[in-house]
MARDOLUM-878241 format. One record per residue (C-alpha): residue in one letter; residue number from 0; x, y, z. Coordinates in steps of 0.2 Angstrom, whole numbers, plus 2048, in hexadecimal, padded with zeros to 3 digits. Example, Ala and Ser with C-alpha at 12.3 -4.5 7.8 and 13.67 -1.06 7.14 Angstrom:
REC  r    k   px   py   pz
REC  A    0  83E  7EA  827
REC  S    1  844  7FB  824
***
This chain:
REC  r    k   px   py   pz
REC  X    0  7EF  830  845
REC  X    1  7E6  81F  83E
REC  X    2  7F4  810  83C
REC  X    3  7F3  801  830
REC  X    4  7FE  7F1  82C
REC  X    5  7F8  7EA  81C
REC  X    6  7FF  7D8  819
REC  X    7  801  7CF  809
REC  X    8  806  7BF  806
REC  X    9  807  7BC  7F2
REC  X   10  80B  7AE  7E4
REC  X   11  81C  7AC  7E0
REC  X   12  818  7AF  7D0
REC  X   13  810  7C0  7D2
REC  X   14  81D  7C9  7DE
REC  X   15  825  7D3  7CF
REC  X   16  814  7D9  7CA
REC  X   17  80F  7DE  7DE
REC  X   18  81D  7E6  7E2
REC  X   19  81C  7F0  7D1
REC  X   20  80B  7F7  7D5
REC  X   21  80F  7F6  7E6
REC  X   22  81B  805  7E4
REC  X   23  813  80D  7D6
REC  X   24  802  80D  7E4
REC  X   25  80F  815  7F1
REC  X   26  815  822  7EB
REC  X   27  803  829  7E4
REC  X   28  800  826  7F7
REC  X   29  80B  831  7FE
REC  X   30  805  840  7F4
REC  X   31  7F4  83E  7FC
REC  X   32  7F0  849  809
REC  X   33  7F0  844  81B
REC  X   34  7FE  836  817
REC  X   35  80A  837  823
REC  X   36  80F  823  820
REC  X   37  810  817  813
REC  X   38  81B  80D  80E
REC  X   39  820  7FB  808
REC  X   40  829  7EB  80E
REC  X   41  82D  7DE  808
REC  X   42  832  7D0  816
REC  X   43  843  7C8  811
REC  X   44  843  7B6  817
REC  X   45  831  7B7  80B
REC  X   46  832  7BF  7FE
REC  X   47  81F  7BD  7F9
REC  X   48  818  7C8  80A
REC  X   49  81B  7D9  808
REC  X   50  813  7E7  815
REC  X   51  80C  7F9  813
REC  X   52  80D  802  822
REC  X   53  800  813  822
REC  X   54  7FF  81F  82D
REC  X   55  7EF  82A  828
REC  X   56  7EC  83B  832
REC  X   57  7D7  83B  830
REC  X   58  7CB  82E  82D
REC  X   59  7C7  838  81F
REC  X   60  7D8  837  817
REC  X   61  7D9  825  818
REC  X   62  7C8  823  811
REC  X   63  7CC  830  803
REC  X   64  7DC  822  800
REC  X   65  7CF  815  7FF
REC  X   66  7C5  81C  7F1
REC  X   67  7D5  823  7E6
REC  X   68  7D7  821  7D7
REC  X   69  7E8  819  7D9
REC  X   70  7E1  80E  7E7
REC  X   71  7D1  809  7DD
REC  X   72  7DC  806  7CE
REC  X   73  7EC  7FA  7D7
REC  X   74  7E7  7F2  7E6
REC  X   75  7DA  7E5  7DD
REC  X   76  7E8  7E0  7D0
***
């Protein structure tokens, strides 16, 4: 099992758009082969901080995720 904790500090004016994009990413990613967990969390005291918790069954599954259409489209935004 591969586990990842990805933390993002956003510009305050970007929080709403980032949450919208991350929500789309989470929904699509949860359907991927090998995805055991993919959750987005927003810090209660720091709304501009988002955390993505990921668990993947294999490195191949994670690699496929990193080149997926939704990942390559949404993450750069």
